[in-house]
N, C-alpha and C positions, 0 to 999 in steps of 0.2 A: 259758942263764941271763943272759948279757950282753944278749941281745936283749930279754928281758923287763924287765930293769932300765931299758933305754933307753925302752921304751914307758911304763913307770911314770913316768919323769922327764918325758916329754912331756905325759902327762895331768896331772901336777902343775903344770906350767907353765901349762896352760890354766885350771886351777882358780884359780891365783894371779892370772891376768889378768882373770878374770870380774868381780870387784868393781870394777876400774878401768873396764871397759866399761859396767857398769851405772851407775856414777857419772856417766860422760860422757853417757849417754842421758838420765839425769834432769836434768842441768844444761842440756842442749840443749832438753829439753821445757819447763823453767822459763823459759828465755830466750824461746822462741816464745810461750808463754802471756803473758809480760810485754809483748811487743811487740803482740800482738793486743789485750790489754786496754787498753794505752796508746792504740792507734789508735782503738778503739771509744770510749774516753773523750773523745778529741779531737774525733771526729765529733759526739758528743752535745753537747759544748760549742759547736761551730760551729753546730749546729742550733738550740741555745738562743739564741745571739747573733742568728741570722737571724730567729728568731721575735720576739725583743724588738725588733729594728729594724723589722720589719713592723708590729708593734702600735704602735710609736711613730709611724710614718707615718700609720696609721689614725687615731690620736688627733689628730694635727696636722690631718688633713683634716676630721675631724668637728668640731674646735674652731674652724674657720674660719667667719666669719659668712656667712649666706646673702645673696647679692646682692639688694638691693631693686629695685623696679620702675624707680626713677630711675637706679640704677646700670646696669641692663640697657639702658635707653634711651641712656645715655652711651656704652656700647659700640657700639650701633648707629649713633650719630651720628659715630663715627670713620670709617665707610664714606663713600666719595665718592658723591654723588648719581648715580643711573643716567642715562645719556646715550643718547637715541634719535637714530639717524642716518637721514636721508632717503636711501634707496637709488636710487629711480627715481620719475619722475612722467610721466604721459602720458594721452592719451585712448585708451582701449582699447575693443574691441568687447565688448559684453555682451548677454545675453539676459534677458528678464523672464518669470518664470513666472506662474501663475494667482494666486499670493498676493502679487504685486507685488514679489517679491524678485529682484534682479539677480545674475547670475553671469558671471564672466569667461569668454570663449570664445576659442579659438585663431584665428589668421589664416586657417586653412583652412576655418573655419566661415563660409561665404559668405552665409548667410541672415540674419545678424545685422542687426537694425534699429536698435539703440540704441548710443549712445556714453556712456562714463562717464570722468570725470577721476579717476584713481586714483593715490594716493600709497603707495609701499611703504616701510615703516620696519623697522629692526632695532635690536637693543640693541648699542651699541658696546662691545666687550670692552676696557675700560680697567682697568689694574691698580689694585686697591684700591677699585674701584667695587662697588656692590651686584650680587650674582650673578643677580638677576632683578628684574623690575619689573612693575607694572600701570599701564596708561596709559589716559587718557580724553581724547578730542579735543573741541574746540569750534571752530566755524567762524563767521566773520563775512563776509558779502558786502556789497559796495557797488556800486551801479549808477552811471551817468554823472551822476546828480543827487545822488550821495552818500547815497542812501536805504539805510539798513542793514537787513540781514536776518540774524538770528542763529539758529544751529542749535546747541542745547545737547547733543543726543544723536545725532550723526551715526553712520552705520552702517559697520562694518568687514565686509569680505567674509567670508562663512562664519561670522559671529559673530552671536549673538542678544542680546548685551549691549553697552551703550555702553563698558564698561571691559573691556580685553583684557589677557591676560598676555604678557609678553615674556621670552624666554630666549635665551641666546647661540646663534646659528646659525639662529634662526627669523625669519621675515618675516611681518608683519601688514600688510594692505592696507586703506587708508581710502578710501571713496568720497566725493569732494568734491561732485560734481554729476553729473546724468544729463541726457541730451537725445536727442531724435530729430534727426538731422542736418538743419540748416537752420532748426530751430525753437528756441524759448527754452530756456535752461537751467532746471533744477529742482533743488530741494533733495532730499536723500534721507536721511531721519531716522527714528528710532524714534518711534512714536506711543503716547503713554501709554494704557495699558489696552486697547490693540488690537494684534493681531499683525501686521496689514498695515502696511508702511511708509508714511510720509507724504511726499508730494511737493508742494512749493509752487513756483509759477512765479517765475522771476527775469527781469524785463523789462530789455531792453537788448542791444545788439550786443556790448558789452564789459562784463565783470563783473570787479571786483577781489575778491580773496579773501585773508582771513587765516586760517590754520590753526594753532591752538594745541594743544599737547600738554602735559598734566601727567602726569609719570611719578613713581611713588612705590614705595618698598620698605618694606613693613610699616608704612605710614603715615609713615615718616620714615627716611632722608632723601628729599627729593623735588626734582624739577627741572621747570622750565616753559620751553618753547621755542616760538617762532612762526616760521612761514614765510609768504611772501607771493607771490601769483600773479596773473596776468592771464588771463582766459578770453575767447576771441574766438569768436563764433558763426559758423556757416557749414556748408556741406555737409561740410567736413572741419574740425571745431572744433579749436582749438589751446589749449595751456596753456604759459605761460612764467613763469619766476620773476622777481619784481621786488623792489625794496627796500621797506622800511617807509615811507620818505618818499614813494615813488610810490603806495603804497596810501593814504596819508593826505592826498593832494592834494585840494583843494576841488572840482575838476571834472576830468573826463577826456573827451576828444573821442571820438566814435563812429567810429573808423576801424580 
């Protein structure tokens, strides 16, 4: 009898504790739901703020005026003009094909019959300068009597146009004159409406030369530079750099 009474008291205690446990569970559930809802609401507010900020930036971009052509040109003018650098000049061995086109050959090519004065140029990598350029050369010859011969469209090796592109790390080679050793120099230039190059004889033992290059980047900015040389005829023709004053002298001796 006493054992049964103890058992009933234990079961009654469990029943009395059940409402408290249930209340605790409900309270915990409500707290969790509140936190989840609050976090979700904050994330939505954050997304909304980011969306508003993004749309405001888009509106600002779209509301900016479109640059005019003159404004674009002003931006280009802020670039420094391209600078072409003379890397090397010499008389090199060349060969002439059936079309009258010359090509540079190596020293091991012993059957070469012709010589060509060739200037190698590259684009000088100057900070703030144009990233590439197009250049066109013009050549002016003077003999001992100061008789001028102008070449408007000289030929670049491996190129079929008088204007050639320059990019950093690239070298373009300009042919100034060609000759058979011991004989007169000749021009080497594009011939209008004909594929075969034009060669005009230059009389004299010594010829002075002005080589001018005009380099441009998208038509602007542009630069213009000239170099001056003296060519001496012979079985082993030579080219040497001279000053502008030496080029412009009234007469030069044939030595």
